[in-house]
N, C-alpha and C positions, 0 to 999 in steps of 0.2 A: 905485255897489251900491258892497257891502262882499265880499267871498272866498265866504262860506258863502250867501249869498243865490242868489249865482254858480256856486257847486255845489248849491245844492235844486234851480235853474233845469237845472241839470244831469241831475242826477239822478231832476228829475222824467220831465227827455225818458228819458230809459233804463231808467225803469221805463214806461213809454206805449209804449215799437216794444216790448219783450220782449214785453208782451201783444197784439200783432200780427204778432208772429214765432210767437207761441202760437199764433192764432185762423190764421196763412194757414197753419201747418205743417198741423191740425189740416180743411185745407181738402184737402189737399194724400191727408194719406193716406182721409180719405173718396170720395177719386172712382170711384170703382166701388163704396158704400155701396148698396145698392138698398133696403135695409129698416133703419130704426130702430125705438125703440123707440114715437117717435111718431105713423110709421105712415110709410108711405111711404119716397119715393129722403133723403139727406145732404143738407141745405140748405147754399147757401153761406153763413159766419161772414164779417163784415165789422171793423172794428171802429171804432166810432166819439170823435174825442179833443174836446175842450171846454179852453178855459184858464180862468182864474183869477190875481185877484191876489198875488201871491210877496208876501205881509203873514199876518203870523201873533195881534199882536199889536194893541192901541190905538194906542202910543209907532209902532206901524211905518206906522201908515194915515195919520200924522201926516208921514211925515218925507219928503225932498223930492221934488220933479218929476223925475228920473233913474229914483228907484222907485215911484215912482206911474205906468211903464213897463214895469215889469219882470211877466213871468208865467211861472208853470207850466204843463207840458201834461197833462193827467194824461186817462184812458180813460170815458168820460161809461155807457158800454159795448156791448159788442158785441150784433149782432141779425143775426136771420139775413132771406137776402133771398129777398123773393117773387117771383122767377125761376119760371120754369116749368120740368119736368121734360124733360129729351130722353128720347125717347123712340125705343127703337133695336129694329129689329127679331129681335130673336131666338127661333126659341119653346120651345128649349134648354131656357133659364135658367124655373129654378125657380119664378120673380115674375115671369113670361112674363102678361099678361092674355090672355083668351080668341082677341084677336086675333092676339094673339103676339109683342107687343107691349112690351117693357122701360122702365118708368120709372125715367131716366139723372140722378143727380145733376146740377146745372147748374154745373157744376166742370172748368174752363181750364183746367192743370196749366199750361200754358206760361204765360199773364196771372197766374200761383201764383209761379210761380218768383219775373218777374219786381217784382210784389209783396215779395215775398223779400226780391230784391236791395235793392231800394229801401229796406224797412226795415234794413236793416243794413247803412247806404252813412252812414241820419240813424245808428244806431245807433254804429256809426266816429264822426261827429261829435261827439255829446253826448259819448264817455268824450272826441274832442278838444277838447276847451272846458271837460273837467273836468280833463287835465292840464296846463292851460296854465294855468286858476284858479293852478291847484300848481305850476305852475314860476314863475309871479308872486310869489308871496307864498315860498317857496325863495329866492327876490331878495331879497326887499325880506326879508327877516330876514338878508342876508348884510351891509347897508345898518349893520345895527350896529358890523359887530365893528369 
């Protein structure tokens, strides 16, 4: 695998984890939102990752066996979960139904924070891989001196 391909793979991981952090941030920010433009409470968002071969041209498709197994990651879609809302008794709330229950988003802030830490660690791992590739390239350039 060449230097540019390894950097391409790491940068795709960075972009995918950035989208994941954005979705988690949206979930945390809307954990108390009871009314959205679509109607009803906010629905938790999840990011779906996919992978594809790290190839751009026909020449790369015919490259060696090592390149055949290298893949980049990308976000295939951001989906709203179908979890039912949590009903909370609060008759004074403006969005309460006739029985006094408010439909609250099914967002667990603790779970979202754990997911945020996981996404940050994955982001950091991709930065570390990118820096390692850069360091190896710099060392290779020093051999020619």
